[in-house]
C-alpha positions as CSV (number, residue, x, y, z in Angstrom):
1,X,-23.5,39.3,7.4
2,X,-25.4,38.6,4.2
3,X,-27.5,35.5,4.1
4,X,-27.3,33.5,1.0
5,X,-30.5,31.9,-0.3
6,X,-30.8,29.0,-2.8
7,X,-34.1,28.4,-4.4
8,X,-35.1,25.1,-5.9
9,X,-38.4,25.1,-7.9
10,X,-40.6,22.1,-7.9
11,X,-38.9,20.2,-5.1
12,X,-39.8,20.3,-1.4
13,X,-37.0,20.6,1.2
14,X,-37.6,17.0,2.2
15,X,-37.4,15.8,-1.4
16,X,-34.1,17.7,-1.9
17,X,-32.8,16.2,1.3
18,X,-33.8,12.7,0.2
19,X,-32.1,13.2,-3.2
20,X,-28.9,14.3,-1.6
21,X,-28.9,11.5,0.9
22,X,-29.5,8.9,-1.8
23,X,-26.8,10.2,-4.0
24,X,-24.4,10.3,-1.1
25,X,-25.2,6.6,-0.2
26,X,-24.7,5.6,-3.9
27,X,-21.3,7.2,-4.0
28,X,-20.3,5.8,-0.7
29,X,-21.3,2.3,-1.8
30,X,-19.2,2.7,-5.0
31,X,-16.2,3.9,-2.9
32,X,-16.5,1.1,-0.4
33,X,-16.6,-1.6,-3.2
34,X,-13.4,-0.2,-4.7
35,X,-11.6,0.6,-1.4
36,X,-8.4,-1.3,-0.8
37,X,-6.7,-0.6,2.5
38,X,-3.0,-0.1,2.4
39,X,-1.3,-3.1,3.8
40,X,1.6,-2.3,6.0
41,X,4.7,-4.1,4.9
42,X,6.2,-6.8,7.2
43,X,9.8,-6.0,8.1
44,X,12.1,-9.0,8.4
45,X,15.5,-9.4,10.1
46,X,18.7,-10.4,8.2
47,X,18.3,-13.9,9.7
48,X,14.7,-14.2,8.6
49,X,15.7,-13.1,5.0
50,X,18.6,-15.5,5.0
51,X,16.3,-18.4,6.0
52,X,13.6,-17.4,3.5
53,X,16.0,-17.0,0.6
54,X,18.2,-19.9,1.8
55,X,21.3,-17.9,1.6
56,X,24.2,-17.1,4.0
57,X,24.6,-14.0,6.1
58,X,27.7,-13.1,4.0
59,X,25.5,-13.3,0.9
60,X,23.0,-10.9,2.5
61,X,25.9,-8.4,3.1
62,X,27.1,-8.9,-0.5
63,X,23.6,-8.3,-1.9
64,X,23.2,-5.2,0.2
65,X,26.4,-3.8,-1.3
66,X,25.4,-4.7,-4.9
67,X,21.9,-3.2,-4.4
68,X,20.1,-6.5,-4.9
69,X,18.5,-6.2,-1.5
70,X,17.2,-3.0,-0.2
71,X,17.9,-2.7,3.6
72,X,15.9,-0.3,5.7
73,X,17.4,1.1,8.9
74,X,15.0,1.2,11.7
75,X,16.8,2.7,14.7
76,X,19.9,0.6,15.3
77,X,18.6,-2.4,13.3
78,X,18.4,-3.3,9.6
79,X,15.2,-4.7,8.2
80,X,13.9,-5.8,4.8
81,X,10.4,-5.5,3.5
82,X,8.9,-9.0,3.0
83,X,7.0,-7.9,-0.1
84,X,10.3,-7.0,-1.9
85,X,11.8,-10.4,-1.6
86,X,9.8,-11.8,-4.5
87,X,11.2,-9.1,-6.7
88,X,14.7,-10.1,-5.6
89,X,14.1,-13.7,-6.6
90,X,12.7,-12.7,-9.9
91,X,15.7,-10.4,-10.6
92,X,18.2,-13.1,-9.7
93,X,16.5,-15.8,-11.7
94,X,16.2,-13.5,-14.8
95,X,20.0,-12.8,-14.6
96,X,20.6,-16.6,-14.5
97,X,18.5,-17.3,-17.6
98,X,19.9,-14.3,-19.6
């Protein structure tokens, strides 16, 4: 096996180590300031969506067929992402004003 050697002139091994560690810390601090964890969506039942939107269960079924609501099947149950409900309201209100 051939050993690879890198030579750095004018810098001691400790100075090189300190430079690398400081640069790494700086980059890590930048990353941590901009890091936004991914929020897991909250899944709501049909009943919860009906209560939030103040609509009937038959309207939920109708909106599913029309593509207004986006149902997600989780096993044998149907759920809706809570963060998508605002978009539904915006979409419905924009159709009313148009």
